Residue, then its C-alpha position, 0 to 999 in steps of 0.5 A: m484489473s482483475k483481483f489478483k493483479f490488483y492486490i500484486t500492483m497494491n503490493c508493488v506500489s506501496f513497497t516502491v513508495l515506502a522504499l523511497i521514502y526511506t531513502v529520502l529519509c536516508l539523505f537527512g541521516m534519519s534512516a539507514v537502508n540496507e538489504l535487511t530493511i528492504l526485505i523487512l519492507l517487502l514482507m510488510t507489504t506482502c503481508i498487509a496486501v494478503i491480509i487486505f485481500f481477506t479484509d476486503k471480503l467483509p461487507v462494507n459498503s461505507m469507504g470511511l469504514r473500509t479506509i479505517i480497517d485498512l489502516a488498522v490492518i496496515m498498522a497492526v502489520v507494521f508495528g507487529i513486524g517492525v517493533p519485536p525485533g527493534f526495527i521500528p523503536f517504540d518511542p512517540a518520535n518514531v511512532l508518529i514518523v511511522l504512522a505519517m509514512i502509513i498514511v502517505v503510503y496508503f493514499v499514494t497507493f490508493g491514487v495510483l490504483i484509482i488512476k490505474n482502475k480509471a485507465d483500465a475502465d477507459d481502454i475497456n470502454k474505447k474497445i467496446s466502441a470500436m467493436k460496436r462501430k464495426k457492426 
């Protein structure tokens, strides 16, 4: 997958998962979803994708360190955008819920991107095999 498509896909998947989580929270009366909420969530996921695009350029070979960097970026963006206007109340209970949501969204997005990359690689390998058989 080209790098541009990768980050667009990351943004779309994370936004979708986040919107679904907010919808479930809304069903339990723990959140309210409206137009402003959706726009703030889109702003957050887009900013995260842009910043991760740049942090991916850092020479980090450790998957663990890469995950820590990504999660630090995500937390900084989410709390940086969400706390000042009061979108995320800064109390222990809400912070724990938001941290749990960050972890879930991160690993679901990571999993979907791995599946997508694997599918792309399999497709490329099939095309290469077909081309070799034609020779």
